[in-house]
C-alpha positions as CSV (number, residue, x, y, z in Angstrom):
1,M,-17.5,28.2,-18.1
2,P,-13.7,27.5,-18.8
3,D,-12.5,26.1,-22.0
4,L,-12.7,22.3,-21.2
5,R,-10.3,21.4,-24.0
6,K,-7.5,23.5,-22.6
7,R,-8.1,23.0,-19.0
8,P,-9.7,19.6,-18.4
9,P,-10.8,18.7,-14.8
10,A,-8.7,16.4,-12.6
11,P,-9.7,12.7,-12.5
12,P,-12.8,12.2,-10.3
13,V,-11.0,9.9,-7.9
14,S,-7.4,10.4,-6.6
15,P,-5.2,7.5,-5.6
16,P,-4.3,7.2,-1.9
17,K,-1.0,8.2,-0.6
18,P,1.1,5.0,-0.6
19,P,1.0,3.7,3.0
20,T,3.6,2.1,5.3
21,S,3.1,-1.2,7.1
22,A,2.2,0.9,10.3
23,D,-0.4,2.8,8.3
24,L,-2.1,-0.4,7.1
25,A,-2.1,-1.8,10.7
26,R,-3.6,1.4,12.1
27,R,-6.3,1.4,9.5
28,L,-7.3,-2.2,10.2
29,E,-7.3,-1.5,13.9
30,D,-9.5,1.6,13.4
31,N,-12.0,-0.7,11.6
32,G,-12.1,-3.1,14.4
33,R,-10.0,-5.8,12.6
34,F,-7.5,-8.1,14.1
35,V,-3.9,-7.2,13.4
36,D,-0.7,-9.1,13.8
37,R,1.7,-6.2,13.3
38,A,4.8,-8.4,13.1
39,Y,3.2,-10.6,10.5
40,L,1.9,-7.6,8.4
41,D,5.3,-6.0,8.6
42,R,6.9,-9.2,7.3
43,V,4.5,-9.4,4.3
44,F,5.1,-5.7,3.5
45,R,8.9,-6.1,3.6
46,Y,8.7,-9.3,1.4
47,S,6.7,-7.6,-1.2
48,A,9.0,-4.6,-1.2
49,E,12.0,-6.8,-1.5
50,M,10.5,-8.7,-4.5
51,H,9.5,-5.4,-6.4
52,K,12.5,-3.3,-5.4
53,D,14.0,-3.0,-8.8
54,Q,10.7,-2.4,-10.6
55,V,9.1,0.9,-11.5
56,R,5.6,1.8,-12.9
57,R,5.0,3.6,-16.1
58,S,4.7,6.8,-14.1
59,G,8.2,6.5,-12.9
60,E,7.2,5.7,-9.3
61,P,8.6,2.6,-7.5
62,Y,6.4,-0.4,-8.3
63,M,5.8,-1.0,-4.5
64,T,3.5,2.0,-4.5
65,H,0.9,-0.1,-6.3
66,P,0.6,-3.2,-4.1
67,A,0.8,-1.0,-1.0
68,S,-2.1,1.3,-2.3
69,V,-4.1,-1.8,-3.2
70,A,-3.6,-3.1,0.4
71,W,-4.7,0.4,1.8
72,L,-7.9,0.3,-0.5
73,L,-8.7,-3.2,1.0
74,A,-8.1,-2.0,4.5
75,D,-10.1,1.1,4.0
76,L,-13.1,-1.1,2.8
77,R,-12.9,-2.9,6.1
78,F,-11.6,-6.2,4.8
79,D,-9.5,-8.4,7.0
80,Q,-5.8,-8.8,7.4
81,T,-5.6,-11.8,5.1
82,C,-7.2,-9.6,2.3
83,V,-4.7,-6.8,3.0
84,A,-1.8,-9.3,2.9
85,V,-3.0,-10.7,-0.4
86,G,-3.2,-7.1,-1.7
87,L,0.5,-6.6,-0.8
88,L,1.5,-9.8,-2.6
89,H,-0.9,-9.9,-5.5
90,D,1.6,-9.3,-8.2
91,V,4.6,-11.3,-6.9
92,L,3.8,-14.4,-8.9
93,E,3.2,-12.5,-12.1
94,D,5.9,-10.0,-12.0
95,T,8.7,-11.4,-10.0
96,L,10.7,-14.7,-9.8
97,T,8.7,-15.8,-6.8
98,T,7.0,-19.3,-7.2
99,L,3.8,-20.6,-5.7
100,E,5.8,-23.0,-3.7
101,V,8.1,-20.3,-2.2
102,L,5.1,-18.2,-1.4
103,E,3.4,-21.1,0.4
104,G,6.5,-21.7,2.4
105,E,6.8,-18.1,3.5
106,F,3.1,-17.4,4.3
107,G,1.1,-20.6,4.1
108,P,-1.3,-22.3,1.7
109,E,-4.2,-19.8,2.3
110,I,-2.2,-16.7,1.2
111,A,-0.5,-18.6,-1.7
112,E,-3.9,-19.9,-3.1
113,L,-5.5,-16.5,-3.0
114,V,-2.5,-14.8,-4.6
115,D,-2.4,-17.5,-7.3
116,G,-6.3,-16.9,-7.9
117,V,-5.7,-13.2,-8.5
118,T,-2.8,-14.0,-10.9
119,K,-5.0,-16.5,-12.8
120,I,-7.8,-13.8,-13.3
121,G,-5.3,-11.4,-14.8
122,R,-4.4,-14.0,-17.4
123,H,-8.0,-14.1,-18.9
124,S,-8.2,-12.0,-22.0
125,Y,-11.2,-10.0,-22.8
126,V,-12.1,-9.0,-26.4
127,R,-15.1,-6.7,-26.5
128,K,-17.9,-7.9,-28.6
129,D,-21.3,-7.5,-27.1
130,E,-23.1,-7.5,-23.7
131,A,-23.7,-11.3,-24.0
132,Q,-20.0,-11.9,-24.3
133,A,-19.2,-9.4,-21.4
134,E,-21.6,-11.4,-19.2
135,T,-20.0,-14.7,-20.1
136,F,-16.6,-13.3,-19.3
137,R,-17.9,-12.0,-15.9
138,K,-19.3,-15.4,-15.2
139,M,-15.9,-17.0,-16.1
140,I,-14.1,-14.8,-13.6
141,L,-16.5,-15.6,-10.9
142,A,-16.3,-19.3,-11.6
143,S,-12.5,-19.3,-11.8
144,A,-12.3,-17.7,-8.3
145,K,-12.6,-20.4,-5.6
146,D,-12.8,-17.7,-3.0
147,V,-14.7,-14.4,-3.2
148,R,-11.7,-12.7,-1.6
149,V,-9.9,-13.2,-5.0
150,I,-12.4,-10.9,-6.6
151,L,-12.3,-8.4,-3.9
152,V,-8.5,-8.1,-4.3
153,K,-8.8,-7.9,-8.1
154,L,-11.4,-5.1,-7.9
155,A,-9.1,-3.1,-5.6
156,D,-6.2,-3.8,-8.0
157,R,-8.2,-2.5,-10.9
158,L,-9.5,0.5,-9.0
159,H,-5.9,1.6,-8.2
160,N,-4.9,1.1,-11.8
161,M,-7.8,3.3,-13.0
162,M,-6.7,5.9,-10.5
163,T,-3.3,6.0,-12.1
164,L,-4.4,5.4,-15.6
165,D,-3.1,8.8,-16.9
166,A,0.5,7.3,-17.2
167,M,-0.7,5.0,-19.9
168,A,-0.9,5.7,-23.7
169,P,-4.3,7.0,-24.9
170,E,-5.3,3.8,-26.7
171,A,-4.4,1.8,-23.6
172,R,-6.6,4.1,-21.5
173,R,-9.5,3.7,-23.7
174,R,-9.2,-0.1,-23.8
175,I,-8.7,-0.5,-20.1
176,S,-11.6,1.9,-19.4
177,Q,-13.9,0.0,-21.6
178,E,-13.0,-3.3,-20.0
179,T,-13.5,-1.6,-16.6
180,L,-16.9,-0.4,-17.6
181,E,-18.1,-3.6,-19.0
182,I,-16.5,-6.1,-16.7
183,Y,-15.3,-4.9,-13.3
184,A,-17.9,-2.2,-12.5
185,P,-20.7,-4.8,-12.9
186,L,-18.8,-7.4,-10.8
187,A,-18.5,-4.7,-8.0
188,N,-22.2,-4.1,-8.3
189,R,-23.0,-7.8,-8.1
190,L,-21.0,-8.0,-4.8
191,G,-22.8,-5.0,-3.4
192,M,-19.7,-2.7,-3.5
193,A,-21.5,0.4,-4.5
194,K,-18.7,2.9,-3.7
195,V,-16.1,0.8,-5.7
196,K,-18.6,0.4,-8.6
197,G,-19.2,4.2,-8.7
198,D,-15.6,5.1,-8.7
199,L,-14.7,2.6,-11.4
200,E,-17.6,4.0,-13.6
201,D,-16.6,7.6,-13.0
202,L,-13.0,6.9,-13.8
203,A,-13.9,5.0,-16.9
204,F,-16.3,7.6,-18.1
205,Y,-13.6,10.3,-17.5
206,Y,-11.2,8.6,-19.9
207,L,-13.7,7.4,-22.5
208,Y,-15.7,10.6,-22.8
209,P,-13.5,13.4,-21.4
210,L,-15.5,16.4,-22.8
211,Q,-18.8,15.0,-21.7
212,F,-17.5,14.2,-18.3
213,A,-16.0,17.7,-18.0
214,S,-19.2,19.4,-19.0
215,L,-21.3,17.5,-16.5
216,Q,-18.8,17.7,-13.6
217,T,-18.3,21.4,-14.1
218,S,-22.0,22.1,-14.0
219,L,-22.5,19.8,-11.0
220,D,-19.8,21.5,-9.1
221,E,-21.3,24.9,-9.8
222,K,-24.7,23.8,-8.7
223,L,-23.5,22.2,-5.5
224,K,-22.2,25.6,-4.3
225,V,-25.8,26.6,-3.8
226,G,-27.4,23.3,-3.3
227,R,-25.7,21.9,-0.3
228,G,-27.7,24.1,2.1
229,T,-31.0,22.8,0.8
230,I,-29.7,19.1,0.9
231,E,-28.6,19.6,4.6
232,K,-32.0,21.0,5.6
233,L,-33.7,18.0,3.9
234,R,-31.3,15.6,5.7
235,E,-32.1,17.2,9.1
236,R,-35.8,16.9,8.5
237,L,-35.6,13.2,7.6
238,V,-33.4,12.5,10.7
239,S,-35.8,14.5,12.9
240,S,-38.9,12.7,11.6
241,L,-37.3,9.3,12.2
242,A,-36.1,10.3,15.7
243,E,-39.7,11.4,16.6
244,A,-40.8,7.9,15.6
245,G,-38.3,6.4,17.9
246,V,-35.9,5.1,15.3
247,E,-32.1,5.5,15.4
248,V,-30.4,5.8,12.1
249,D,-27.0,5.8,10.5
250,Q,-27.6,8.4,7.8
251,Q,-25.3,9.1,4.9
252,G,-25.7,11.0,1.6
253,A,-24.0,10.9,-1.7
254,V,-24.3,13.0,-4.8
255,A,-24.6,11.1,-8.0
256,G,-21.6,10.7,-10.0
257,A,-21.2,11.9,-13.6
258,A,-21.4,8.4,-15.0
259,Q,-24.5,7.6,-13.0
260,L,-26.2,10.8,-14.3
261,Q,-25.2,10.1,-17.9
262,R,-26.5,6.6,-17.7
263,Q,-29.8,7.9,-16.3
264,V,-30.1,10.3,-19.0
265,D,-29.2,7.8,-21.7
266,G,-32.0,5.6,-20.4
267,D,-34.4,8.5,-20.6
268,Q,-33.2,9.5,-24.0
269,R,-33.9,5.9,-25.4
270,L,-37.5,6.1,-24.1
271,A,-38.0,9.5,-25.5
272,D,-36.5,8.6,-28.9
273,A,-38.8,5.5,-29.0
274,A,-41.8,7.7,-28.3
275,L,-41.1,10.8,-30.3
276,G,-38.4,9.7,-32.9
277,A,-34.8,11.0,-32.9
278,G,-34.8,12.2,-36.6
279,D,-34.5,16.0,-35.6
280,G,-30.9,16.2,-36.8
281,E,-29.6,17.2,-33.3
282,P,-26.5,15.3,-32.3
283,R,-27.4,12.6,-29.8
284,R,-24.4,13.3,-27.5
285,A,-25.2,17.0,-27.3
286,R,-28.8,16.3,-26.3
287,T,-27.9,13.7,-23.7
288,V,-25.3,16.0,-22.1
289,D,-27.7,18.9,-22.0
290,R,-30.4,16.7,-20.5
291,G,-27.9,15.4,-18.0
292,R,-27.5,18.9,-16.7
293,E,-31.4,19.2,-16.4
294,A,-31.6,15.8,-14.7
295,A,-29.1,17.0,-12.1
296,G,-30.9,20.4,-11.7
297,L,-28.0,22.0,-13.7
298,G,-29.8,23.4,-16.6
299,V,-32.7,25.3,-15.0
300,G,-33.1,28.3,-12.6
301,G,-31.6,28.4,-9.2
302,G,-34.9,27.6,-7.3
303,R,-35.0,25.1,-4.5
304,G,-36.8,22.7,-6.8
305,S,-33.7,22.4,-9.0
306,V,-31.4,21.1,-6.2
307,V,-28.8,18.7,-7.4
308,W,-30.1,15.1,-7.8
309,A,-28.7,13.2,-4.8
310,H,-29.7,10.2,-2.8
311,A,-29.3,9.5,0.9
312,V,-29.1,6.1,2.4
313,T,-30.6,5.5,5.9
314,S,-30.5,2.2,7.8
315,A,-32.6,1.7,10.9
316,R,-30.6,0.3,13.9
317,R,-33.6,-0.2,16.2
318,G,-37.3,-0.4,15.8
319,S,-39.3,0.1,12.6
320,V,-40.6,3.2,10.8
321,S,-44.4,3.6,11.1
322,K,-46.5,4.5,8.1
323,A,-47.1,8.0,9.8
324,A,-43.4,8.6,10.1
325,A,-42.8,7.4,6.6
326,A,-45.5,9.7,5.4
327,S,-44.0,12.6,7.3
328,C,-40.6,12.0,5.8
329,A,-42.0,11.8,2.3
330,G,-44.0,15.0,2.8
331,S,-40.9,16.9,4.1
332,A,-38.9,15.7,1.0
333,A,-41.8,16.8,-1.3
334,R,-42.1,20.2,0.3
335,M,-38.3,20.8,0.2
336,S,-38.3,19.8,-3.4
337,A,-41.2,22.1,-4.3
338,G,-39.7,25.0,-2.3
339,T,-42.3,25.2,0.4
340,S,-41.8,25.1,4.2
């Protein structure tokens, strides 16, 4: 295994390439959303004009940020209004534009949504405990009159986390902790599993870089030999459902490092309570090592040690009979045990 201190892995989620107005329009159309290309282009050009003299800490033009936030929203299948607010979400806070001017340019709906995103950014979170974090999350939800305000703020935070390496180390830790305690749970509450997972993995990457590197490196190594088994299991599940007359939209996802670590930390707390933790072994070393085992990373290369992953299937027609469900469960159990 490479020296993780000298050669740390890249961040788990990369930022998108900053899109053009035409890119955003195509993405919305690809997702079946209504697009007024002239309107979207006008919003894009207005935001670019307002931010034209600004740069990010990375040295990039500031416009790369709102454009990327808009892309994330379009990619998540939200509508043109959300994408427009993503493009404009910083103009009230970071430029001389006023609420009245924005309303005159794009109407009251856009102006109110942008103002809502701006107000959320003014809330100051000081970490104390979980109860305080939950109170802060409720305050954010209560202050947003429209759920789209939260959606734009989550996309804003996600892109900021994707580009966090330009910040000072202390700022990275503070922002990552806030992301883990406030924004990832908000995404979870809204059913945005992909956004939640990306936020957690990025926060874990910056808060615990060595632990993240150890888990991710081992996970990557195991995936090289585990993908074949996972694909066979997927094919059996789809086949069993097809035999039962059920059409499915099947997708699979490998658990991220943060999810694995959380699972292991929960198992560790149960083990510590049952057996006691006074063995002198550092807790973090134990949890990382058990994290590899939980992911099938610390044991032999048999089929039973395949990487822990989950597949999400949703039936489009009909229902799954008990016999079909039993067949699927049996297939999964045999694959895990290494039988045919």
